[in-house]
PyMOL Python script that loads the backbone (N, CA, C, O; Angstrom):
from pymol import cmd

cmd.read_pdbstr("""\
ATOM      1  N   UNK A   1      28.660  10.543 -15.248  1.00  0.00           N
ATOM      2  CA  UNK A   1      27.290  10.411 -14.814  1.00  0.00           C
ATOM      3  C   UNK A   1      26.393  10.627 -16.035  1.00  0.00           C
ATOM      4  O   UNK A   1      26.638  11.528 -16.836  1.00  0.00           O
ATOM      5  N   UNK A   2      25.374   9.813 -16.171  1.00  0.00           N
ATOM      6  CA  UNK A   2      24.453   9.905 -17.304  1.00  0.00           C
ATOM      7  C   UNK A   2      23.360  10.919 -17.037  1.00  0.00           C
ATOM      8  O   UNK A   2      23.032  11.232 -15.893  1.00  0.00           O
ATOM      9  N   UNK A   3      22.813  11.416 -18.116  1.00  0.00           N
ATOM     10  CA  UNK A   3      21.660  12.306 -18.024  1.00  0.00           C
ATOM     11  C   UNK A   3      20.494  11.647 -18.733  1.00  0.00           C
ATOM     12  O   UNK A   3      20.665  10.994 -19.762  1.00  0.00           O
ATOM     13  N   UNK A   4      19.311  11.822 -18.174  1.00  0.00           N
ATOM     14  CA  UNK A   4      18.082  11.284 -18.751  1.00  0.00           C
ATOM     15  C   UNK A   4      17.084  12.430 -18.832  1.00  0.00           C
ATOM     16  O   UNK A   4      16.959  13.216 -17.893  1.00  0.00           O
ATOM     17  N   UNK A   5      16.386  12.524 -19.930  1.00  0.00           N
ATOM     18  CA  UNK A   5      15.334  13.511 -20.072  1.00  0.00           C
ATOM     19  C   UNK A   5      13.997  12.829 -19.837  1.00  0.00           C
ATOM     20  O   UNK A   5      13.695  11.808 -20.455  1.00  0.00           O
ATOM     21  N   UNK A   6      13.201  13.394 -18.944  1.00  0.00           N
ATOM     22  CA  UNK A   6      11.884  12.852 -18.647  1.00  0.00           C
ATOM     23  C   UNK A   6      10.822  13.831 -19.120  1.00  0.00           C
ATOM     24  O   UNK A   6      10.960  15.044 -18.961  1.00  0.00           O
ATOM     25  N   UNK A   7       9.779  13.296 -19.693  1.00  0.00           N
ATOM     26  CA  UNK A   7       8.645  14.110 -20.106  1.00  0.00           C
ATOM     27  C   UNK A   7       7.482  13.759 -19.194  1.00  0.00           C
ATOM     28  O   UNK A   7       6.981  12.635 -19.214  1.00  0.00           O
ATOM     29  N   UNK A   8       7.054  14.734 -18.390  1.00  0.00           N
ATOM     30  CA  UNK A   8       5.990  14.526 -17.427  1.00  0.00           C
ATOM     31  C   UNK A   8       4.869  15.524 -17.672  1.00  0.00           C
ATOM     32  O   UNK A   8       5.114  16.649 -18.108  1.00  0.00           O
ATOM     33  N   UNK A   9       3.630  15.105 -17.389  1.00  0.00           N
ATOM     34  CA  UNK A   9       2.554  16.085 -17.462  1.00  0.00           C
ATOM     35  C   UNK A   9       2.726  17.055 -16.292  1.00  0.00           C
ATOM     36  O   UNK A   9       3.467  16.772 -15.350  1.00  0.00           O
ATOM     37  N   UNK A  10       2.050  18.182 -16.353  1.00  0.00           N
ATOM     38  CA  UNK A  10       2.259  19.238 -15.355  1.00  0.00           C
ATOM     39  C   UNK A  10       1.927  18.777 -13.936  1.00  0.00           C
ATOM     40  O   UNK A  10       2.650  19.104 -12.995  1.00  0.00           O
ATOM     41  N   UNK A  11       0.850  18.027 -13.778  1.00  0.00           N
ATOM     42  CA  UNK A  11       0.471  17.577 -12.442  1.00  0.00           C
ATOM     43  C   UNK A  11       1.552  16.681 -11.834  1.00  0.00           C
ATOM     44  O   UNK A  11       1.926  16.856 -10.674  1.00  0.00           O
ATOM     45  N   UNK A  12       2.048  15.732 -12.611  1.00  0.00           N
ATOM     46  CA  UNK A  12       3.082  14.821 -12.116  1.00  0.00           C
ATOM     47  C   UNK A  12       4.368  15.580 -11.808  1.00  0.00           C
ATOM     48  O   UNK A  12       5.013  15.334 -10.788  1.00  0.00           O
ATOM     49  N   UNK A  13       4.735  16.499 -12.687  1.00  0.00           N
ATOM     50  CA  UNK A  13       5.946  17.291 -12.470  1.00  0.00           C
ATOM     51  C   UNK A  13       5.830  18.127 -11.202  1.00  0.00           C
ATOM     52  O   UNK A  13       6.786  18.227 -10.433  1.00  0.00           O
ATOM     53  N   UNK A  14       4.675  18.721 -10.983  1.00  0.00           N
ATOM     54  CA  UNK A  14       4.472  19.542  -9.789  1.00  0.00           C
ATOM     55  C   UNK A  14       4.547  18.689  -8.527  1.00  0.00           C
ATOM     56  O   UNK A  14       5.149  19.094  -7.533  1.00  0.00           O
ATOM     57  N   UNK A  15       3.940  17.521  -8.572  1.00  0.00           N
ATOM     58  CA  UNK A  15       3.965  16.643  -7.403  1.00  0.00           C
ATOM     59  C   UNK A  15       5.389  16.165  -7.123  1.00  0.00           C
ATOM     60  O   UNK A  15       5.791  16.063  -5.964  1.00  0.00           O
ATOM     61  N   UNK A  16       6.153  15.871  -8.178  1.00  0.00           N
ATOM     62  CA  UNK A  16       7.543  15.439  -7.999  1.00  0.00           C
ATOM     63  C   UNK A  16       8.371  16.571  -7.397  1.00  0.00           C
ATOM     64  O   UNK A  16       9.170  16.339  -6.490  1.00  0.00           O
ATOM     65  N   UNK A  17       8.185  17.793  -7.894  1.00  0.00           N
ATOM     66  CA  UNK A  17       8.920  18.944  -7.336  1.00  0.00           C
ATOM     67  C   UNK A  17       8.588  19.142  -5.863  1.00  0.00           C
ATOM     68  O   UNK A  17       9.475  19.403  -5.050  1.00  0.00           O
ATOM     69  N   UNK A  18       7.299  19.017  -5.519  1.00  0.00           N
ATOM     70  CA  UNK A  18       6.887  19.182  -4.122  1.00  0.00           C
ATOM     71  C   UNK A  18       7.502  18.097  -3.238  1.00  0.00           C
ATOM     72  O   UNK A  18       7.963  18.381  -2.132  1.00  0.00           O
ATOM     73  N   UNK A  19       7.507  16.865  -3.721  1.00  0.00           N
ATOM     74  CA  UNK A  19       8.073  15.763  -2.940  1.00  0.00           C
ATOM     75  C   UNK A  19       9.568  15.966  -2.727  1.00  0.00           C
ATOM     76  O   UNK A  19      10.078  15.764  -1.626  1.00  0.00           O
ATOM     77  N   UNK A  20      10.266  16.366  -3.787  1.00  0.00           N
ATOM     78  CA  UNK A  20      11.709  16.607  -3.673  1.00  0.00           C
ATOM     79  C   UNK A  20      11.978  17.744  -2.682  1.00  0.00           C
ATOM     80  O   UNK A  20      12.872  17.650  -1.841  1.00  0.00           O
ATOM     81  N   UNK A  21      11.196  18.811  -2.795  1.00  0.00           N
ATOM     82  CA  UNK A  21      11.387  19.955  -1.897  1.00  0.00           C
ATOM     83  C   UNK A  21      11.106  19.559  -0.448  1.00  0.00           C
ATOM     84  O   UNK A  21      11.811  20.000   0.460  1.00  0.00           O
ATOM     85  N   UNK A  22      10.083  18.733  -0.225  1.00  0.00           N
ATOM     86  CA  UNK A  22       9.757  18.330   1.151  1.00  0.00           C
ATOM     87  C   UNK A  22      10.850  17.466   1.762  1.00  0.00           C
ATOM     88  O   UNK A  22      10.988  17.406   2.984  1.00  0.00           O
ATOM     89  N   UNK A  23      11.634  16.791   0.906  1.00  0.00           N
ATOM     90  CA  UNK A  23      12.753  15.979   1.395  1.00  0.00           C
ATOM     91  C   UNK A  23      14.061  16.759   1.405  1.00  0.00           C
ATOM     92  O   UNK A  23      15.089  16.258   1.863  1.00  0.00           O
ATOM     93  N   UNK A  24      14.017  17.992   0.896  1.00  0.00           N
ATOM     94  CA  UNK A  24      15.206  18.834   0.894  1.00  0.00           C
ATOM     95  C   UNK A  24      16.269  18.395  -0.100  1.00  0.00           C
ATOM     96  O   UNK A  24      17.461  18.610   0.122  1.00  0.00           O
ATOM     97  N   UNK A  25      15.830  17.771  -1.213  1.00  0.00           N
ATOM     98  CA  UNK A  25      16.784  17.330  -2.238  1.00  0.00           C
ATOM     99  C   UNK A  25      16.368  17.902  -3.585  1.00  0.00           C
ATOM    100  O   UNK A  25      15.251  18.395  -3.749  1.00  0.00           O
ATOM    101  N   UNK A  26      17.279  17.830  -4.542  1.00  0.00           N
ATOM    102  CA  UNK A  26      16.959  18.305  -5.883  1.00  0.00           C
ATOM    103  C   UNK A  26      16.031  17.313  -6.578  1.00  0.00           C
ATOM    104  O   UNK A  26      15.884  16.170  -6.145  1.00  0.00           O
ATOM    105  N   UNK A  27      15.414  17.766  -7.655  1.00  0.00           N
ATOM    106  CA  UNK A  27      14.552  16.874  -8.438  1.00  0.00           C
ATOM    107  C   UNK A  27      15.347  15.664  -8.925  1.00  0.00           C
ATOM    108  O   UNK A  27      14.859  14.535  -8.876  1.00  0.00           O
ATOM    109  N   UNK A  28      16.554  15.899  -9.389  1.00  0.00           N
ATOM    110  CA  UNK A  28      17.400  14.809  -9.889  1.00  0.00           C
ATOM    111  C   UNK A  28      17.721  13.798  -8.796  1.00  0.00           C
ATOM    112  O   UNK A  28      17.651  12.590  -9.021  1.00  0.00           O
ATOM    113  N   UNK A  29      18.072  14.291  -7.620  1.00  0.00           N
ATOM    114  CA  UNK A  29      18.373  13.381  -6.511  1.00  0.00           C
ATOM    115  C   UNK A  29      17.143  12.572  -6.117  1.00  0.00           C
ATOM    116  O   UNK A  29      17.249  11.385  -5.809  1.00  0.00           O
ATOM    117  N   UNK A  30      15.983  13.211  -6.127  1.00  0.00           N
ATOM    118  CA  UNK A  30      14.747  12.536  -5.751  1.00  0.00           C
ATOM    119  C   UNK A  30      14.406  11.424  -6.742  1.00  0.00           C
ATOM    120  O   UNK A  30      14.068  10.311  -6.341  1.00  0.00           O
ATOM    121  N   UNK A  31      14.496  11.731  -8.040  1.00  0.00           N
ATOM    122  CA  UNK A  31      14.203  10.726  -9.069  1.00  0.00           C
ATOM    123  C   UNK A  31      15.252   9.618  -9.029  1.00  0.00           C
ATOM    124  O   UNK A  31      14.902   8.444  -9.155  1.00  0.00           O
ATOM    125  N   UNK A  32      16.517   9.957  -8.857  1.00  0.00           N
ATOM    126  CA  UNK A  32      17.574   8.946  -8.811  1.00  0.00           C
ATOM    127  C   UNK A  32      17.358   7.983  -7.647  1.00  0.00           C
ATOM    128  O   UNK A  32      17.551   6.778  -7.803  1.00  0.00           O
ATOM    129  N   UNK A  33      16.956   8.501  -6.473  1.00  0.00           N
ATOM    130  CA  UNK A  33      16.691   7.634  -5.323  1.00  0.00           C
ATOM    131  C   UNK A  33      15.532   6.684  -5.618  1.00  0.00           C
ATOM    132  O   UNK A  33      15.602   5.496  -5.305  1.00  0.00           O
ATOM    133  N   UNK A  34      14.469   7.212  -6.218  1.00  0.00           N
ATOM    134  CA  UNK A  34      13.331   6.351  -6.567  1.00  0.00           C
ATOM    135  C   UNK A  34      13.738   5.251  -7.540  1.00  0.00           C
ATOM    136  O   UNK A  34      13.317   4.103  -7.396  1.00  0.00           O
ATOM    137  N   UNK A  35      14.546   5.597  -8.515  1.00  0.00           N
ATOM    138  CA  UNK A  35      15.007   4.591  -9.483  1.00  0.00           C
ATOM    139  C   UNK A  35      15.875   3.533  -8.804  1.00  0.00           C
ATOM    140  O   UNK A  35      15.709   2.340  -9.058  1.00  0.00           O
ATOM    141  N   UNK A  36      16.798   3.963  -7.943  1.00  0.00           N
ATOM    142  CA  UNK A  36      17.640   2.995  -7.236  1.00  0.00           C
ATOM    143  C   UNK A  36      16.787   2.044  -6.405  1.00  0.00           C
ATOM    144  O   UNK A  36      17.004   0.832  -6.424  1.00  0.00           O
ATOM    145  N   UNK A  37      15.821   2.592  -5.680  1.00  0.00           N
ATOM    146  CA  UNK A  37      14.951   1.754  -4.845  1.00  0.00           C
ATOM    147  C   UNK A  37      14.150   0.771  -5.702  1.00  0.00           C
ATOM    148  O   UNK A  37      14.015  -0.401  -5.350  1.00  0.00           O
ATOM    149  N   UNK A  38      13.633   1.246  -6.805  1.00  0.00           N
ATOM    150  CA  UNK A  38      12.785   0.405  -7.666  1.00  0.00           C
ATOM    151  C   UNK A  38      13.600  -0.674  -8.366  1.00  0.00           C
ATOM    152  O   UNK A  38      13.095  -1.771  -8.603  1.00  0.00           O
ATOM    153  N   UNK A  39      14.843  -0.380  -8.698  1.00  0.00           N
ATOM    154  CA  UNK A  39      15.679  -1.316  -9.448  1.00  0.00           C
ATOM    155  C   UNK A  39      16.470  -2.260  -8.556  1.00  0.00           C
ATOM    156  O   UNK A  39      17.062  -3.220  -9.047  1.00  0.00           O
ATOM    157  N   UNK A  40      16.489  -2.004  -7.257  1.00  0.00           N
ATOM    158  CA  UNK A  40      17.225  -2.859  -6.335  1.00  0.00           C
ATOM    159  C   UNK A  40      16.523  -4.213  -6.232  1.00  0.00           C
ATOM    160  O   UNK A  40      15.318  -4.271  -5.988  1.00  0.00           O
ATOM    161  N   UNK A  41      17.263  -5.286  -6.415  1.00  0.00           N
ATOM    162  CA  UNK A  41      16.672  -6.625  -6.402  1.00  0.00           C
ATOM    163  C   UNK A  41      17.037  -7.414  -5.143  1.00  0.00           C
ATOM    164  O   UNK A  41      16.777  -8.615  -5.069  1.00  0.00           O
ATOM    165  N   UNK A  42      17.631  -6.754  -4.165  1.00  0.00           N
ATOM    166  CA  UNK A  42      17.990  -7.450  -2.928  1.00  0.00           C
ATOM    167  C   UNK A  42      17.105  -6.959  -1.787  1.00  0.00           C
ATOM    168  O   UNK A  42      16.634  -5.821  -1.794  1.00  0.00           O
ATOM    169  N   UNK A  43      16.890  -7.823  -0.822  1.00  0.00           N
ATOM    170  CA  UNK A  43      16.131  -7.438   0.363  1.00  0.00           C
ATOM    171  C   UNK A  43      16.999  -6.532   1.225  1.00  0.00           C
ATOM    172  O   UNK A  43      18.218  -6.701   1.259  1.00  0.00           O
ATOM    173  N   UNK A  44      16.393  -5.573   1.922  1.00  0.00           N
ATOM    174  CA  UNK A  44      17.164  -4.738   2.849  1.00  0.00           C
ATOM    175  C   UNK A  44      17.798  -5.608   3.939  1.00  0.00           C
ATOM    176  O   UNK A  44      17.275  -6.673   4.266  1.00  0.00           O
ATOM    177  N   UNK A  45      18.909  -5.160   4.495  1.00  0.00           N
ATOM    178  CA  UNK A  45      19.632  -5.904   5.521  1.00  0.00           C
ATOM    179  C   UNK A  45      18.707  -6.245   6.685  1.00  0.00           C
ATOM    180  O   UNK A  45      18.754  -7.362   7.201  1.00  0.00           O
ATOM    181  N   UNK A  46      17.873  -5.305   7.102  1.00  0.00           N
ATOM    182  CA  UNK A  46      16.985  -5.549   8.240  1.00  0.00           C
ATOM    183  C   UNK A  46      16.051  -6.733   7.971  1.00  0.00           C
ATOM    184  O   UNK A  46      15.734  -7.490   8.889  1.00  0.00           O
ATOM    185  N   UNK A  47      15.617  -6.894   6.741  1.00  0.00           N
ATOM    186  CA  UNK A  47      14.742  -8.016   6.396  1.00  0.00           C
ATOM    187  C   UNK A  47      15.548  -9.312   6.348  1.00  0.00           C
ATOM    188  O   UNK A  47      15.098 -10.338   6.859  1.00  0.00           O
ATOM    189  N   UNK A  48      16.737  -9.274   5.738  1.00  0.00           N
ATOM    190  CA  UNK A  48      17.569 -10.485   5.659  1.00  0.00           C
ATOM    191  C   UNK A  48      17.957 -10.991   7.041  1.00  0.00           C
ATOM    192  O   UNK A  48      18.087 -12.198   7.243  1.00  0.00           O
ATOM    193  N   UNK A  49      18.142 -10.088   7.988  1.00  0.00           N
ATOM    194  CA  UNK A  49      18.512 -10.496   9.338  1.00  0.00           C
ATOM    195  C   UNK A  49      17.377 -11.200  10.073  1.00  0.00           C
ATOM    196  O   UNK A  49      17.607 -11.827  11.108  1.00  0.00           O
ATOM    197  N   UNK A  50      16.169 -11.105   9.556  1.00  0.00           N
ATOM    198  CA  UNK A  50      15.026 -11.774  10.177  1.00  0.00           C
ATOM    199  C   UNK A  50      14.976 -13.268   9.866  1.00  0.00           C
ATOM    200  O   UNK A  50      14.204 -14.000  10.484  1.00  0.00           O
ATOM    201  N   UNK A  51      15.785 -13.724   8.924  1.00  0.00           N
ATOM    202  CA  UNK A  51      15.775 -15.146   8.552  1.00  0.00           C
ATOM    203  C   UNK A  51      16.019 -16.002   9.782  1.00  0.00           C
ATOM    204  O   UNK A  51      17.013 -15.830  10.486  1.00  0.00           O
ATOM    205  N   UNK A  52      15.097 -16.929  10.032  1.00  0.00           N
ATOM    206  CA  UNK A  52      15.205 -17.827  11.172  1.00  0.00           C
ATOM    207  C   UNK A  52      14.702 -17.247  12.481  1.00  0.00           C
ATOM    208  O   UNK A  52      14.799 -17.900  13.520  1.00  0.00           O
ATOM    209  N   UNK A  53      14.170 -16.041  12.452  1.00  0.00           N
ATOM    210  CA  UNK A  53      13.732 -15.389  13.686  1.00  0.00           C
ATOM    211  C   UNK A  53      12.497 -16.049  14.292  1.00  0.00           C
ATOM    212  O   UNK A  53      12.249 -15.913  15.490  1.00  0.00           O
ATOM    213  N   UNK A  54      11.723 -16.760  13.480  1.00  0.00           N
ATOM    214  CA  UNK A  54      10.507 -17.402  13.969  1.00  0.00           C
ATOM    215  C   UNK A  54      10.689 -18.912  13.962  1.00  0.00           C
ATOM    216  O   UNK A  54      10.102 -19.612  13.137  1.00  0.00           O
ATOM    217  N   UNK A  55      11.497 -19.404  14.875  1.00  0.00           N
ATOM    218  CA  UNK A  55      11.753 -20.828  14.958  1.00  0.00           C
ATOM    219  C   UNK A  55      10.525 -21.638  15.331  1.00  0.00           C
ATOM    220  O   UNK A  55      10.468 -22.831  15.033  1.00  0.00           O
ATOM    221  N   UNK A  56       9.542 -21.024  15.974  1.00  0.00           N
ATOM    222  CA  UNK A  56       8.361 -21.758  16.390  1.00  0.00           C
ATOM    223  C   UNK A  56       7.215 -21.645  15.395  1.00  0.00           C
ATOM    224  O   UNK A  56       6.091 -22.037  15.709  1.00  0.00           O
ATOM    225  N   UNK A  57       7.474 -21.116  14.199  1.00  0.00           N
ATOM    226  CA  UNK A  57       6.427 -20.988  13.194  1.00  0.00           C
ATOM    227  C   UNK A  57       5.998 -22.382  12.760  1.00  0.00           C
ATOM    228  O   UNK A  57       6.850 -23.230  12.493  1.00  0.00           O
ATOM    229  N   UNK A  58       4.684 -22.638  12.681  1.00  0.00           N
ATOM    230  CA  UNK A  58       4.228 -23.993  12.357  1.00  0.00           C
ATOM    231  C   UNK A  58       4.622 -24.427  10.943  1.00  0.00           C
ATOM    232  O   UNK A  58       4.745 -23.606  10.034  1.00  0.00           O
ATOM    233  N   UNK A  59       4.814 -25.727  10.785  1.00  0.00           N
ATOM    234  CA  UNK A  59       5.140 -26.268   9.469  1.00  0.00           C
ATOM    235  C   UNK A  59       3.883 -26.281   8.609  1.00  0.00           C
ATOM    236  O   UNK A  59       2.775 -26.102   9.113  1.00  0.00           O
ATOM    237  N   UNK A  60       4.061 -26.491   7.320  1.00  0.00           N
ATOM    238  CA  UNK A  60       2.937 -26.576   6.399  1.00  0.00           C
ATOM    239  C   UNK A  60       1.986 -27.695   6.806  1.00  0.00           C
ATOM    240  O   UNK A  60       0.768 -27.530   6.741  1.00  0.00           O
ATOM    241  N   UNK A  61       2.529 -28.816   7.219  1.00  0.00           N
ATOM    242  CA  UNK A  61       1.703 -29.947   7.636  1.00  0.00           C
ATOM    243  C   UNK A  61       0.868 -29.582   8.865  1.00  0.00           C
ATOM    244  O   UNK A  61      -0.304 -29.946   8.960  1.00  0.00           O
ATOM    245  N   UNK A  62       1.489 -28.856   9.808  1.00  0.00           N
ATOM    246  CA  UNK A  62       0.764 -28.442  11.006  1.00  0.00           C
ATOM    247  C   UNK A  62      -0.353 -27.454  10.671  1.00  0.00           C
ATOM    248  O   UNK A  62      -1.432 -27.504  11.261  1.00  0.00           O
ATOM    249  N   UNK A  63      -0.087 -26.563   9.728  1.00  0.00           N
ATOM    250  CA  UNK A  63      -1.097 -25.593   9.331  1.00  0.00           C
ATOM    251  C   UNK A  63      -2.292 -26.265   8.659  1.00  0.00           C
ATOM    252  O   UNK A  63      -3.431 -25.835   8.840  1.00  0.00           O
ATOM    253  N   UNK A  64      -2.036 -27.313   7.888  1.00  0.00           N
ATOM    254  CA  UNK A  64      -3.096 -27.971   7.122  1.00  0.00           C
ATOM    255  C   UNK A  64      -3.755 -29.127   7.874  1.00  0.00           C
ATOM    256  O   UNK A  64      -4.693 -29.736   7.358  1.00  0.00           O
ATOM    257  N   UNK A  65      -3.288 -29.435   9.070  1.00  0.00           N
ATOM    258  CA  UNK A  65      -3.763 -30.601   9.813  1.00  0.00           C
ATOM    259  C   UNK A  65      -5.284 -30.613   9.979  1.00  0.00           C
ATOM    260  O   UNK A  65      -5.894 -31.672   9.826  1.00  0.00           O
ATOM    261  N   UNK A  66      -5.906 -29.501  10.279  1.00  0.00           N
ATOM    262  CA  UNK A  66      -7.336 -29.459  10.530  1.00  0.00           C
ATOM    263  C   UNK A  66      -8.198 -29.238   9.301  1.00  0.00           C
ATOM    264  O   UNK A  66      -9.420 -29.151   9.420  1.00  0.00           O
ATOM    265  N   UNK A  67      -7.599 -29.145   8.131  1.00  0.00           N
ATOM    266  CA  UNK A  67      -8.358 -28.874   6.924  1.00  0.00           C
ATOM    267  C   UNK A  67      -8.820 -30.162   6.264  1.00  0.00           C
ATOM    268  O   UNK A  67      -8.169 -31.202   6.364  1.00  0.00           O
ATOM    269  N   UNK A  68      -9.950 -30.071   5.591  1.00  0.00           N
ATOM    270  CA  UNK A  68     -10.441 -31.210   4.823  1.00  0.00           C
ATOM    271  C   UNK A  68      -9.597 -31.358   3.565  1.00  0.00           C
ATOM    272  O   UNK A  68      -8.923 -30.417   3.146  1.00  0.00           O
ATOM    273  N   UNK A  69      -9.636 -32.537   2.969  1.00  0.00           N
ATOM    274  CA  UNK A  69      -8.874 -32.758   1.744  1.00  0.00           C
ATOM    275  C   UNK A  69      -9.627 -32.157   0.565  1.00  0.00           C
ATOM    276  O   UNK A  69     -10.852 -32.040   0.583  1.00  0.00           O
ATOM    277  N   UNK A  70      -8.883 -31.786  -0.438  1.00  0.00           N
ATOM    278  CA  UNK A  70      -9.475 -31.209  -1.639  1.00  0.00           C
ATOM    279  C   UNK A  70     -10.219 -32.263  -2.441  1.00  0.00           C
ATOM    280  O   UNK A  70      -9.923 -33.456  -2.366  1.00  0.00           O
ATOM    281  N   UNK A  71     -11.184 -31.797  -3.204  1.00  0.00           N
ATOM    282  CA  UNK A  71     -11.917 -32.667  -4.126  1.00  0.00           C
ATOM    283  C   UNK A  71     -11.048 -32.810  -5.373  1.00  0.00           C
ATOM    284  O   UNK A  71     -10.460 -31.826  -5.821  1.00  0.00           O
ATOM    285  N   UNK A  72     -10.954 -34.016  -5.946  1.00  0.00           N
ATOM    286  CA  UNK A  72     -10.140 -34.182  -7.151  1.00  0.00           C
ATOM    287  C   UNK A  72     -10.631 -33.277  -8.278  1.00  0.00           C
ATOM    288  O   UNK A  72     -11.831 -33.056  -8.440  1.00  0.00           O
ATOM    289  N   UNK A  73      -9.697 -32.771  -9.037  1.00  0.00           N
ATOM    290  CA  UNK A  73     -10.047 -31.914 -10.171  1.00  0.00           C
ATOM    291  C   UNK A  73     -10.753 -32.738 -11.230  1.00  0.00           C
ATOM    292  O   UNK A  73     -10.428 -33.908 -11.432  1.00  0.00           O
ATOM    293  N   UNK A  74     -11.714 -32.133 -11.903  1.00  0.00           N
ATOM    294  CA  UNK A  74     -12.461 -32.787 -12.964  1.00  0.00           C
ATOM    295  C   UNK A  74     -12.047 -32.148 -14.276  1.00  0.00           C
ATOM    296  O   UNK A  74     -12.089 -30.928 -14.433  1.00  0.00           O
ATOM    297  N   UNK A  75     -11.643 -33.003 -15.227  1.00  0.00           N
ATOM    298  CA  UNK A  75     -11.265 -32.503 -16.535  1.00  0.00           C
ATOM    299  C   UNK A  75     -12.524 -32.187 -17.351  1.00  0.00           C
ATOM    300  O   UNK A  75     -13.478 -32.965 -17.355  1.00  0.00           O
ATOM    301  N   UNK A  76     -12.518 -31.080 -18.017  1.00  0.00           N
ATOM    302  CA  UNK A  76     -13.645 -30.682 -18.856  1.00  0.00           C
ATOM    303  C   UNK A  76     -13.197 -30.662 -20.311  1.00  0.00           C
ATOM    304  O   UNK A  76     -12.210 -30.014 -20.658  1.00  0.00           O
ATOM    305  N   UNK A  77     -13.927 -31.372 -21.149  1.00  0.00           N
ATOM    306  CA  UNK A  77     -13.633 -31.329 -22.588  1.00  0.00           C
ATOM    307  C   UNK A  77     -14.341 -30.133 -23.188  1.00  0.00           C
ATOM    308  O   UNK A  77     -15.509 -29.875 -22.897  1.00  0.00           O
ATOM    309  N   UNK A  78     -13.640 -29.422 -24.009  1.00  0.00           N
ATOM    310  CA  UNK A  78     -14.241 -28.260 -24.640  1.00  0.00           C
ATOM    311  C   UNK A  78     -14.196 -28.382 -26.112  1.00  0.00           C
ATOM    312  O   UNK A  78     -14.660 -27.489 -26.820  1.00  0.00           O
TER     313      UNK A  78
END
""", "prot")
cmd.dss("prot")
cmd.show_as("cartoon", "prot")
cmd.util.cbc("prot")
cmd.orient("prot")
């Protein structure tokens, strides 16, 4: 297991200690959990299971049906 040294100002360190204590874990466990959550690049299972749950969601064309068309962009020479 690796060790990391963190340098925190007193206010941040105190808030981290309080948060860890309120969750009943050590400072190291609290920081490690935050790092894992922040570095995770996958969606939680509960979110992935929602894929296809809204079969009646309108298509892009249906959403834009009542909108006016955009004005053509004008090129500006600078």
